[in-house]
C-alpha positions in Angstrom: 0.1 0.0 0.0 1.3 3.4 -0.8 0.6 7.0 0.3 1.9 10.4 -1.2 0.9 14.0 -0.9 1.7 16.1 -3.8 2.1 19.9 -3.9 1.5 21.3 -7.3 2.5 24.7 -8.5 0.4 26.4 -11.2 -0.1 30.0 -12.1 1.3 31.2 -8.9 -1.0 29.1 -6.8 -0.3 26.0 -4.6 -2.6 23.0 -5.0 -2.4 20.1 -2.6 -3.1 16.8 -4.2 -3.1 13.7 -2.2 -2.7 10.2 -3.4 -4.3 8.2 -0.7 -3.0 4.8 0.5 -3.5 2.6 -2.6 -2.9 -0.9 -3.8 -1.4 -1.6 -7.3 -4.8 -2.0 -8.6 -5.9 1.4 -7.2 -2.8 3.0 -8.6 -3.7 1.6 -12.0 -7.1 3.1 -11.9 -5.6 6.4 -10.8 -3.2 6.4 -13.9 -6.0 5.4 -16.2 -8.1 8.3 -14.8 -5.1 10.8 -15.6 -5.2 9.4 -19.2 -8.9 9.8 -19.5 -8.9 13.3 -18.3 -6.3 14.1 -21.0 -8.1 12.4 -23.8 -11.5 13.9 -22.9 -10.1 17.4 -22.9 -8.3 16.7 -26.2 -11.6 15.6 -27.7 -13.3 18.9 -26.5 -10.6 20.8 -28.5 -11.2 18.7 -31.5 -14.9 19.2 -31.5 -14.4 22.9 -31.0 -11.8 23.1 -33.9 -9.2 24.4 -31.5 -6.7 21.5 -31.3 -4.3 22.9 -33.9 -4.3 26.4 -32.5 -1.1 26.2 -30.6 -0.6 24.7 -27.1 -3.9 25.4 -25.4 -3.2 26.8 -21.9 -5.8 24.7 -20.1 -4.4 21.6 -21.8 -0.8 22.5 -20.8 -2.0 22.9 -17.2 -3.6 19.5 -17.3 -0.5 17.9 -18.8 1.6 19.5 -16.1 -0.7 18.3 -13.3 -0.9 14.8 -14.7 2.9 14.5 -15.0 3.5 15.6 -11.5 1.0 13.1 -10.1 2.5 10.4 -12.2 6.0 11.4 -11.0 5.0 10.8 -7.4 3.5 7.5 -8.3 6.7 6.5 -9.9 8.7 7.7 -7.0 6.6 5.2 -5.0 6.4 2.2 -7.2 8.9 2.7 -9.9 8.0 2.9 -13.6 4.4 1.5 -14.0 5.2 -1.5 -16.1 2.6 -4.2 -17.1 3.7 -6.5 -14.4 2.9 -4.0 -11.8 -0.2 -2.1 -12.9 -1.6 -4.1 -16.0 -1.4 -3.3 -19.7 -4.0 -0.6 -19.8 -2.5 1.5 -17.0 1.0 1.0 -18.3 -0.1 2.4 -21.7 -1.9 5.2 -20.0 1.2 6.1 -18.1 3.1 6.3 -21.4 0.5 8.7 -22.8 1.0 10.9 -19.7 4.7 10.8 -20.2 4.4 11.6 -23.8 2.4 14.7 -22.8 4.7 16.0 -20.1 6.3 18.4 -22.6 6.2 21.4 -20.4 8.5 19.7 -17.9 11.7 18.6 -19.7 13.3 17.3 -16.5 10.5 15.0 -15.9 10.2 13.8 -19.4 13.9 13.0 -19.5 13.6 11.3 -16.0 10.7 9.2 -17.3 12.8 8.3 -20.5 15.6 6.9 -18.4 13.2 4.8 -16.3 11.5 3.6 -19.4 14.8 2.7 -21.0 15.7 0.6 -18.0 12.3 -1.2 -18.2 12.9 -1.9 -21.8 16.3 -3.3 -21.1 14.6 -5.6 -18.6 12.0 -6.7 -21.2 9.3 -5.1 -19.1 8.3 -2.3 -21.6 7.8 -1.9 -25.2 10.8 -0.6 -27.1 8.4 1.3 -29.5 7.2 3.4 -26.6 10.8 4.3 -25.9 11.4 5.1 -29.5 8.5 7.6 -29.5 9.7 9.2 -26.3 13.3 9.4 -27.4 12.2 11.1 -30.7 10.0 13.5 -28.9 12.7 14.7 -26.6 15.1 15.0 -29.6 12.6 17.1 -31.5 12.1 19.5 -28.6 15.8 19.9 -28.1 16.2 20.6 -31.8 18.2 17.3 -32.5 17.5 14.8 -35.3 15.1 12.0 -34.3 16.1 8.4 -34.7 12.9 6.7 -35.6 10.9 9.3 -37.5 7.9 9.0 -35.1 7.3 12.8 -34.6 5.4 14.7 -37.2 4.5 18.3 -37.6 3.5 20.9 -40.3 6.3 22.0 -42.6 6.7 25.3 -44.4 4.7 24.0 -47.3 1.7 23.3 -45.1 2.2 19.5 -45.3 2.3 17.1 -42.4 5.7 15.3 -42.5 8.2 13.8 -40.1 10.3 16.3 -38.1 14.0 16.3 -38.8 15.8 12.9 -38.7 19.3 11.7 -39.1 19.4 9.4 -42.0 16.4 7.9 -43.9 18.0 4.5 -44.4 19.0 4.2 -40.7 15.6 5.4 -39.7 13.9 2.7 -41.7 16.2 0.0 -40.3 15.6 1.2 -36.7 11.8 1.2 -37.3 11.9 -2.3 -38.6 14.1 -3.6 -35.8 11.5 -2.8 -33.2 8.4 -3.6 -35.1 7.3 0.0 -36.2 5.5 0.3 -39.5 7.0 1.7 -42.6 7.7 5.5 -42.4 5.7 6.1 -45.6 2.7 4.2 -44.0 3.0 6.3 -40.9 3.1 9.5 -42.9 -0.3 8.5 -44.6 -1.7 7.7 -41.1 -0.8 11.1 -39.7 -2.2 13.0 -42.7 -5.4 11.1 -42.2 -5.4 11.8 -38.5 -5.0 15.6 -38.8 -7.8 15.6 -41.5 -10.2 13.7 -39.2 -9.3 16.0 -36.3 -10.0 19.1 -38.5 -6.4 20.4 -37.9 -5.1 22.9 -40.5 -1.6 24.0 -41.2 -0.6 27.3 -39.6 -1.6 30.5 -41.5 1.7 32.0 -40.7 4.4 29.4 -40.5 7.2 31.7 -39.4 5.1 33.2 -36.6 4.2 29.8 -35.4 7.8 28.8 -35.4 8.8 31.9 -33.3 6.1 31.1 -30.9 7.2 27.5 -30.7 10.8 28.5 -30.0 9.8 31.0 -27.4 7.8 28.3 -25.6 10.7 25.9 -25.8 13.0 28.4 -24.2 10.3 29.3 -21.5 10.1 25.7 -20.3 13.8 24.8 -20.7 14.1 22.7 -23.8 16.5 25.2 -25.4 18.5 28.1 -24.1 
């Protein structure tokens, strides 16, 4: 059984969030709840046509809160692998980790723990590939697996910068990811279904993105 009290800081306010004494099963439900809150809010943005309009402030706060709660859970039980919390909760934890973009130190911490779990055959290497690429993109480095996509200057949804196309394809195949070309089509269909549109002013969006990266500590 585990007990943690979490003190969260947001917009100058302090919020006390307590994780009561819980079993692994209860922790699993808590993690799934974090994921559900994330996806429910994302669906609201999709339905209102606001998903592609920059990083929504309310979504950013939700991501921050979820990540801090998950961090305290991880401090208590370690990385939430399938053998601890079950498949659904483990996958839910990964989604929360993927969305902890406003807290680089936490995302990198999660990545190291996930890497250790993968090395122990307790986590999916595809999850680590996505997280590794995500960190690389935010740091302005080439991704290794081509998992991260964004709008380019021509208004097309394409992979972010990667190191070498042949190596990317080889790495993807080695861990069971689909072909890069297939993933590109999936991403294009996804943004279409979610009513996302390319930015009207690409350079402005780029400036705002870099400003945000500096503000949270991804770049100097």
